[in-house]
Structure formats: structure tokens, C-alpha cells
C-alpha positions in Angstrom: 0.0 0.0 0.0 2.9 2.3 0.8 4.5 1.6 -2.5 1.2 2.4 -4.3 0.9 5.7 -2.5 4.5 6.6 -3.3 4.0 5.9 -7.0 0.7 7.8 -7.1 2.3 10.7 -5.4 5.2 10.7 -7.9 2.8 10.7 -10.8 0.8 13.5 -9.3 4.1 15.6 -9.0 4.9 14.8 -12.6 1.4 15.9 -13.7 1.6 19.1 -11.6 5.1 19.9 -12.9 3.9 19.3 -16.5 0.9 21.4 -16.0 3.0 24.2 -14.5 5.3 24.0 -17.6 2.4 24.2 -19.9 1.0 27.2 -18.1 4.4 28.9 -18.2 4.7 28.2 -21.9 1.2 29.5 -22.6 2.0 32.7 -20.6 5.2 33.2 -22.6 3.4 32.5 -25.9 0.7 35.1 -24.9 3.3 37.7 -24.1 5.2 37.1 -27.4 1.9 37.4 -29.3 1.2 40.7 -27.5 4.7 42.0 -28.4 4.1 41.1 -32.1 0.7 42.8 -32.1 2.0 45.8 -30.2 4.6 46.4 -32.9 1.9 47.1 -35.4 -0.8 48.5 -33.0 0.3 52.2 -33.3 0.5 54.4 -36.4 2.7 57.3 -35.3 2.5 60.3 -37.6 6.0 61.8 -38.2 6.7 65.5 -38.2 6.0 67.0 -41.6 8.9 67.7 -43.9 7.5 71.2 -44.7 7.7 72.3 -41.0 5.3 72.0 -38.2 2.1 73.9 -37.9 2.1 75.8 -34.6 -0.4 78.1 -32.9 2.0 80.9 -33.7 1.3 80.6 -37.4 -2.4 81.1 -36.4 -1.7 84.3 -34.5 -1.4 82.7 -31.0 1.9 82.7 -29.2 3.1 79.3 -28.0 6.1 77.6 -26.4 7.5 74.7 -28.4 9.9 72.6 -26.3 11.3 69.1 -25.6 11.3 67.2 -22.3 12.6 63.8 -21.2 10.6 60.6 -20.8 12.9 57.9 -19.7 15.8 57.9 -22.2 13.5 59.5 -24.9 12.9 63.2 -25.7 9.3 64.2 -26.4 8.1 67.4 -28.2 5.4 69.5 -26.7 3.4 72.7 -27.4 2.0 74.9 -24.7 -0.2 78.0 -25.0 -0.9 80.2 -22.0 -4.1 82.1 -22.0 -4.1 85.8 -21.0 -4.0 85.9 -17.2 -1.9 83.2 -15.6 -4.7 81.9 -13.5 -6.8 80.7 -16.4 -8.0 77.1 -16.3 -5.5 74.8 -18.1 -5.9 71.6 -20.1 -3.4 68.8 -20.9 -4.3 66.9 -24.0 -3.4 63.2 -24.7 -4.0 63.1 -28.4 -5.1 60.3 -30.8 -3.3 57.9 -33.1 -2.0 59.1 -36.5 -1.7 62.6 -35.1 1.0 64.9 -34.0 1.4 68.5 -32.6 0.6 70.1 -35.9 -2.9 68.6 -36.0 -3.7 70.3 -32.6 -2.5 73.8 -33.4 -5.9 75.1 -34.4 -7.5 73.5 -31.3 -5.0 75.3 -29.1 -5.7 78.6 -30.8 -9.4 78.0 -30.2 -8.9 77.3 -26.5 -6.7 80.4 -26.2 -9.5 82.5 -27.6 -11.9 81.0 -25.1 -9.6 81.9 -22.2 -8.1 78.4 -21.6 -4.4 77.5 -21.4 -3.4 74.2 -23.1 -0.6 71.8 -23.5 -0.3 69.0 -26.1 2.6 66.5 -26.4 3.7 63.9 -28.9 4.2 60.3 -27.6 7.4 58.4 -28.2 7.8 58.0 -31.9 5.1 60.5 -32.9 6.0 63.8 -34.6 9.6 64.7 -33.7 9.6 62.7 -30.4 12.2 60.1 -30.2 11.8 56.4 -29.4 9.1 53.9 -30.3 5.5 53.8 -29.2 4.5 51.0 -26.9 2.3 50.5 -23.8 5.3 50.8 -21.4 6.7 53.9 -23.1 3.4 55.6 -23.4 2.8 55.1 -19.7 6.1 56.8 -18.9 5.2 59.5 -21.5 1.8 60.2 -19.8 3.4 60.7 -16.4 6.3 62.8 -17.6 4.0 65.0 -19.6 1.8 65.7 -16.6 4.9 66.9 -14.7 5.7 69.3 -17.5 2.1 70.5 -17.5 2.3 71.4 -13.8 5.5 73.3 -14.4 4.1 75.2 -17.3 0.9 76.2 -15.5 1.9 77.1 -11.9 -0.9 79.7 -11.5 -3.7 77.9 -13.2 -7.0 78.2 -11.3 -7.8 74.6 -12.2 -6.1 71.9 -14.2 -7.8 69.3 -16.3 -6.7 66.4 -18.5 -8.3 65.1 -21.7 -7.8 61.8 -23.5 -8.9 61.8 -27.1 -9.4 58.5 -28.9 -6.1 56.6 -28.4 -5.3 59.2 -25.7 -8.2 57.9 -23.6 -6.2 54.7 -22.9 -3.0 56.5 -22.4 -4.6 59.0 -19.9 -6.6 56.5 -17.9 -3.6 54.2 -17.6 -1.9 56.9 -15.5 -4.8 58.8 -14.0 -4.5 57.3 -10.5 -0.8 58.3 -10.4 -1.2 62.0 -11.3 -0.2 64.1 -8.3 -1.6 66.5 -7.5 -4.8 65.1 -9.0 -6.4 67.2 -11.8 -9.7 69.0 -11.1 -11.4 66.8 -13.6 -11.0 64.8 -16.8 -12.5 64.7 -20.3 -12.7 61.6 -22.4 -13.6 62.4 -26.0 -14.2 59.8 -28.7 -12.9 57.2 -26.2 -13.0 53.5 -26.2 -13.9 50.9 -23.6 -10.7 48.8 -23.9 -7.7 48.5 -26.1 -8.6 45.0 -27.3 -12.1 46.2 -28.4 -10.5 49.2 -30.1 -8.0 47.0 -31.9 -10.8 44.9 -33.3 -12.9 47.9 -34.3 -10.0 49.6 -36.2 -8.9 46.4 -37.9 -5.6 46.0 -36.1 -6.3 42.4 -35.0 -9.0 39.8 -35.6 -11.4 39.3 -32.8 -10.2 35.7 -32.1 -6.6 37.0 -31.6 -7.8 39.8 -29.4 -9.3 37.3 -27.0 -5.9 35.7 -26.5 -4.1 39.0 -25.7 -3.7 40.6 -22.3 -5.6 43.8 -21.8 -3.2 46.8 -21.5 -5.9 49.5 -21.3 -9.2 48.7 -19.7 -10.9 52.1 -19.6 -14.1 50.9 -18.0 -12.1 49.4 -15.1 -10.1 52.6 -14.6 -13.3 54.7 -14.4 -14.8 52.3 -11.9 -11.8 53.2 -9.6 -11.7 56.9 -10.3 -13.7 59.5 -8.4 -12.7 62.5 -10.5 -15.4 64.5 -12.2 -15.7 63.2 -15.7 -17.0 64.8 -18.9 -17.6 62.3 -21.8 -17.9 63.8 -25.3 -18.8 61.5 -28.2 -20.5 61.8 -31.5 -23.4 59.6 -32.4 -22.0 59.6 -35.9 -18.5 58.6 -34.9 -17.3 56.2 -37.7 -14.3 54.8 -35.8 -15.5 54.3 -32.2 -19.2 53.7 -31.8 -21.2 55.9 -29.5 -22.1 52.8 -27.4 -18.5 52.9 -26.0 -19.2 56.3 -24.4 -22.4 54.9 -22.9 -20.6 52.0 -21.4 -17.9 54.3 -20.0 -20.6 56.5 -18.4 -22.2 53.5 -16.8 -18.8 52.3 -15.5 -17.8 55.7 -14.0 -18.3 56.1 -10.2 -17.5 59.8 -9.8 -19.6 62.8 -10.9 -20.1 62.4 -14.7 -21.9 63.8 -17.7 -22.2 62.4 -21.2 -22.6 64.9 -24.0 -23.9 63.3 -27.2 -22.8 65.2 -30.3 -24.7 65.0 -33.5 -23.4 64.4 -37.1 -19.8 65.0 -36.2 -17.0 62.7 -37.4 -14.4 61.0 -35.2 -11.8 63.7 -35.7 -14.0 66.7 -35.3 -11.7 67.9 -32.5 -9.0 68.8 -34.9 -11.1 69.8 -38.0 -11.2 73.5 -38.2 -14.7 73.6 -39.8 -16.2 71.4 -37.1 -14.2 72.4 -34.0 -16.6 75.0 -32.6 -19.4 72.4 -32.2 -17.0 69.8 -30.7 -15.3 72.0 -28.2 -18.3 74.0 -27.0 -19.3 71.6 -24.1 -15.7 71.1 -23.1 -15.0 74.8 -23.0 -18.1 75.4 -20.9 -17.0 72.7 -18.4 -13.4 74.0 -18.2 -14.5 77.6 -17.7 -17.2 76.9 -15.1 -15.7 73.9 -13.4 -19.2 72.3 -13.2 -20.7 69.3 -15.0 -24.0 71.2 -15.5 -26.8 70.4 -17.9 -27.9 67.3 -19.7 -28.9 66.1 -23.2 -27.4 66.3 -26.6 -25.4 69.2 -28.0 
């Protein structure tokens, strides 16, 4: 009987060891798959050969500068509104964009009495390095530090994640110190995996095998910051249903503004910007999530 028990115990150990090896190999394979997908997940827009569009070229003075994020140097654009105590906004922009795309938005915010800072992630615009989840996490934290330094007298500071930037921002939101007065999620997605499927980056069956680097719903469940969600019902990239899910997930004060007939990139399209930015400007200037309904 003792011999039987010893043999059975040995077999059990073999099975457990084999199972552990299989789990380890599966974890390694999953990580390798993630790295392969991550390599093609971002579409950084390089700086234009003809020179960058800046708010200065639109009649608004700005400061164009570089700052360190890890071993990389990132480019940024800051515009200070008249009166150093104006509310200020740090923008985490979308994919296939760079600082030039946001020059007109910064000029608009300036005219509305709001200071703003935008930065290019690693590999975007003239920023060095390569984009990736780890690098963008470091970029998001480093940019907030620069934002604080650039707006020492701001009455209130806000952060905004647009499209891809919703994932970058919410990935670091709990680590921002001092905490911003509130956040804006515009044209945001529920999770990186769902966004990757929607944009055709990966098939749905592969997405299910990948780890989730950015779970925006989960981050909003943990946040208590005031939240303004802005999303167009006509968004052709990220469906409006994502904004509704984010609103349901949020645990702090929140408001969802449903825009009508605006495309995904309305924030940076000069002919559509006024309609897109109106509810955001109202929130930043008042500091209140007042009102309901569609804009």
C-alpha cells in the first residue's frame, strides 16, 4: 500500500510539474503574441517635412519645447491664456496625429480663455523612441509633470484623453499628483482590445488571446474624479455605445454629451471644431458638470 501511495504521489508531482510548464509556456506565448501585435498597433504620424504647424502661425503665441521621458525626448506645445490663473488643459492626443494637428484647437482654446498643452508620444511627430504601452505610460506621467511646471498659477487643471489618448490617460490617471480637477474623455473606447478589433488592427479571435493593456471601464470604476464624456453619435471609428458604457462604469460625478453628425476627428477639424469643443470649454470655464442632453 505504501508503494502504491508513493507511486501515485510521484505521478501527481509529474502531472503538476507538467501542468506548470504548460501554463508557463502559454504565458510566454501570450506575451510574445502581445509584443508582435503591439509592434503594429500604433500608427505614429511623423513630423511634416515642410515644417510644423504651430499656434504661432495662427496668431497665437506658444512655447514649443522638448522634455525627457525615460531615455527619450518628447516634443510639446503649450499655449498660456491671458492671465496666468486661467484654467488649463493637458491633451493626450489620438493615433495618426502629432502636434501640428492640434495647433488650431490650441488657438481656439486660447480665444476661449483656456491654457493648453499637447505633447507627442514616443515615436510620434519629432519625439524620439518607439510607441508601446510601457513607453506611453512613462510619457503620460512625464507630460503631466511638465504640464504642472508650465501652468503654476492655473486656477484649475484638467486632463483630456482623445481616442487613443483615452487609454494613455486613464492608464496613468490614478498616479497623477496633485490630482487634476477633472477629466475629459472624448471619442474614447472601452478597452484596447475592443478598439484594436474595431480599427482592424487584429481579428477578434486573436484579441481574446491578448492581455488587456488599457481597460478604460475598469479605470473609471476606480476613479472618483469629475468626468465629462464627449462622443458623436455619428463617430465612424469608435461607436457611441462605447461612451455609454464608459458613463455606466464611472463612479464619480459624470456627464455624457452626445454630439450629432460630427466625425471622429472633429476635435482637430477647423470647420467642425466649434461644435465639438463647446461643451468642453463650458466645463473648463465653469468647473461644473451642469446640464444634460445632446449638444
